[in-house]
C-alpha positions in Angstrom: 156.1 151.2 263.3 153.5 151.9 260.7 156.2 151.9 258.1 157.3 148.4 259.1 153.7 147.1 259.0 153.3 148.5 255.5 156.5 146.7 254.3 155.4 143.5 255.9 152.0 143.6 254.2 153.7 144.3 250.9 155.9 141.2 251.3 152.9 139.0 252.2 151.0 140.2 249.2 153.9 139.5 246.8 154.4 136.1 248.3 150.7 135.2 247.8 150.8 136.5 244.3 153.8 134.4 243.5 152.0 131.2 244.8 149.0 132.0 242.6 151.2 132.5 239.6 152.8 129.1 240.1 149.4 127.5 240.3 148.3 129.3 237.1 151.4 128.1 235.2 150.9 124.5 236.4 147.2 124.7 235.3 148.3 126.0 231.9 150.9 123.2 231.5 148.3 120.6 232.5 145.7 122.0 230.0 148.4 122.1 227.2 149.4 118.5 227.9 145.8 117.3 228.0 145.1 119.1 224.7 148.2 117.7 223.1 147.3 114.1 224.2 143.7 114.6 222.8 145.0 115.9 219.5 147.5 113.1 219.3 144.7 110.5 219.8 142.5 112.1 217.2 145.4 112.1 214.7 146.1 108.5 215.4 142.5 107.5 215.0 142.0 109.2 211.6 143.5 106.4 209.4 141.1 104.0 211.0 138.1 106.2 210.1 139.4 106.4 206.5 139.9 102.6 206.3 136.3 102.1 207.6 134.9 104.4 204.9 136.9 102.6 202.2 135.6 99.2 203.4 132.0 100.5 203.3 132.6 101.9 199.8 134.0 98.6 198.5 131.1 96.7 199.9 128.6 98.9 198.1 130.1 98.4 194.6 127.5 97.2 192.1 127.3 93.5 191.1 125.6 91.7 188.3 122.4 89.8 189.2 122.0 86.2 188.2 119.9 87.2 185.2 122.4 89.9 184.2 125.2 87.3 184.3 123.2 84.9 182.1 122.6 87.7 179.5 126.2 88.9 179.6 127.5 85.3 179.2 125.4 84.9 176.1 126.4 88.2 174.6 130.1 87.7 175.3 129.9 84.2 173.7 128.3 85.7 170.5 130.9 88.5 170.3 133.7 86.0 170.8 132.3 83.7 168.1 131.8 86.6 165.7 135.5 87.5 166.3 136.5 83.9 165.5 134.4 83.9 162.4 135.8 87.2 161.2 139.4 86.0 161.7 138.6 82.9 159.7 137.3 84.8 156.7 139.5 87.9 156.6 143.3 87.9 156.9 144.3 91.3 155.3 146.2 93.9 157.5 143.1 96.1 158.0 141.1 93.0 159.1 143.8 92.0 161.5 143.8 95.5 163.0 140.0 95.4 163.4 140.2 91.9 165.0 142.8 93.0 167.5 140.8 96.1 168.5 137.6 94.0 168.6 139.3 91.5 170.9 140.5 94.3 173.2 137.1 95.8 173.4 135.6 92.5 174.4 138.3 92.1 177.1 137.8 95.6 178.3 134.0 95.3 178.8 134.5 91.9 180.4 136.7 93.4 183.1 134.8 93.7 186.4 136.3 97.1 186.9 133.9 98.2 184.2 130.8 96.7 185.9 128.6 99.8 185.3 129.4 99.7 181.6 128.5 96.0 181.7 125.2 96.7 183.2 124.4 99.3 180.6 125.4 97.0 177.8 123.3 94.1 179.2 120.3 96.4 179.5 120.7 97.2 175.8 120.9 93.5 175.0 117.6 92.7 176.8 115.3 92.9 173.8 117.6 90.7 171.6 118.1 88.2 174.4 114.3 87.9 174.7 114.0 87.5 170.9 116.5 84.7 170.9 115.0 83.0 173.9 111.6 83.0 172.2 113.1 81.3 169.1 114.7 78.7 171.4 111.1 77.5 172.2 111.3 75.7 168.8 114.0 73.5 170.2 113.5 72.9 173.9 116.3 70.3 174.0 118.9 73.1 174.0 119.7 75.8 176.5 120.2 79.3 175.2 124.0 79.1 175.0 123.9 75.8 173.1 121.4 77.3 170.8 123.6 80.3 169.9 126.6 78.0 169.8 125.0 75.8 167.2 124.0 79.0 165.2 127.8 79.3 164.6 128.0 75.8 163.4 129.7 76.8 160.1 132.5 78.5 162.0 133.1 75.7 164.6 136.0 73.3 164.4 135.8 69.9 162.8 135.5 68.1 166.1 132.4 70.1 166.9 130.8 69.4 163.5 131.3 65.7 164.0 129.4 65.7 167.2 126.6 68.1 166.2 124.0 68.4 163.4 123.1 71.8 162.0 119.4 72.6 161.3 119.3 75.9 159.4 115.5 76.2 159.9 116.2 76.9 163.6 118.1 80.1 162.8 116.0 82.1 160.5 117.0 83.3 157.0 120.3 82.2 155.4 122.7 85.0 154.6 125.3 83.9 152.1 127.0 80.5 152.5 127.7 80.6 156.2 125.6 83.1 158.0 122.1 82.9 159.4 119.9 85.6 161.0 121.7 85.3 164.4 125.2 85.3 163.2 124.5 88.0 160.6 123.1 90.2 163.4 126.3 90.1 165.4 128.5 90.4 162.3 126.7 93.6 161.3 127.1 95.0 164.8 130.9 94.5 164.6 130.9 96.1 161.1 128.8 99.1 162.1 130.3 99.8 165.5 134.0 99.1 164.8 135.0 98.2 161.3 133.4 101.2 159.6 134.8 103.8 162.0 137.0 106.2 160.1 139.7 106.4 162.7 140.4 103.1 164.4 142.3 103.5 167.7 143.4 100.9 170.2 142.7 102.8 173.4 140.1 103.1 176.2 138.3 106.1 174.7 137.7 104.2 171.5 136.5 101.2 173.4 134.0 103.3 175.2 132.7 104.8 172.0 132.5 101.4 170.3 130.5 100.0 173.3 128.1 102.9 173.0 127.7 102.1 169.3 127.1 98.4 170.0 124.5 99.4 172.6 122.7 101.6 169.9 122.8 98.7 167.4 121.4 96.2 170.0 118.4 98.2 171.1 117.5 100.1 167.9 115.1 98.1 165.8 115.7 100.5 162.9 119.5 99.9 162.9 121.1 98.3 159.9 122.3 95.4 162.2 118.7 94.6 163.2 117.0 95.5 159.9 119.1 93.2 157.7 119.1 90.2 160.0 116.7 89.6 162.8 113.9 91.7 161.3 113.9 89.4 158.3 113.2 86.4 160.5 109.5 85.9 160.1 108.8 82.3 161.2 
């Protein structure tokens, strides 16, 4: 009798253990499914997080202020006109190479992908911009772009010359037959920053080095570009 009771108790114990095991397996399956679903959601959400970061980064890109835009517009106009004057006066193969690289440098710095370089260049131009603006006070009928535009009178086309009158006294000291203090300054910048470089190259690294040299010429009052042009303008 006791033997039968012992066997019965053993069967009951095994039965209860089997039930608990099933519950434990079900619990594990439920937890695994829940974890998988959670990980799947996190994985799905990651691209959205990255996209949001990209959007924030794009909105924080630097932009030119109105004052910086005005300064850059004037500087680019002067560089473009200096390139035009150079192409009119020099047509040999070396000059054509210089002109082509010069044009590419202007295009490179004008690209808004290079906004930081633009800002640095504009900052270097600030002193010369103020210098020209102060000289403009002698002719209040012009804005600063018109003033520099007229400084390049000798390099403008015939139609422009018919519609405008050039007053050399407004542009400092004459330099040769065609240049004045303003045009000579930008001419010398091109010569010192680009033309005199021993190894001309038409690539981005050369453009960056040339822009750095242009910045040095713009802000250094002891540079040849400044010393032999604007520094001689005494009135």
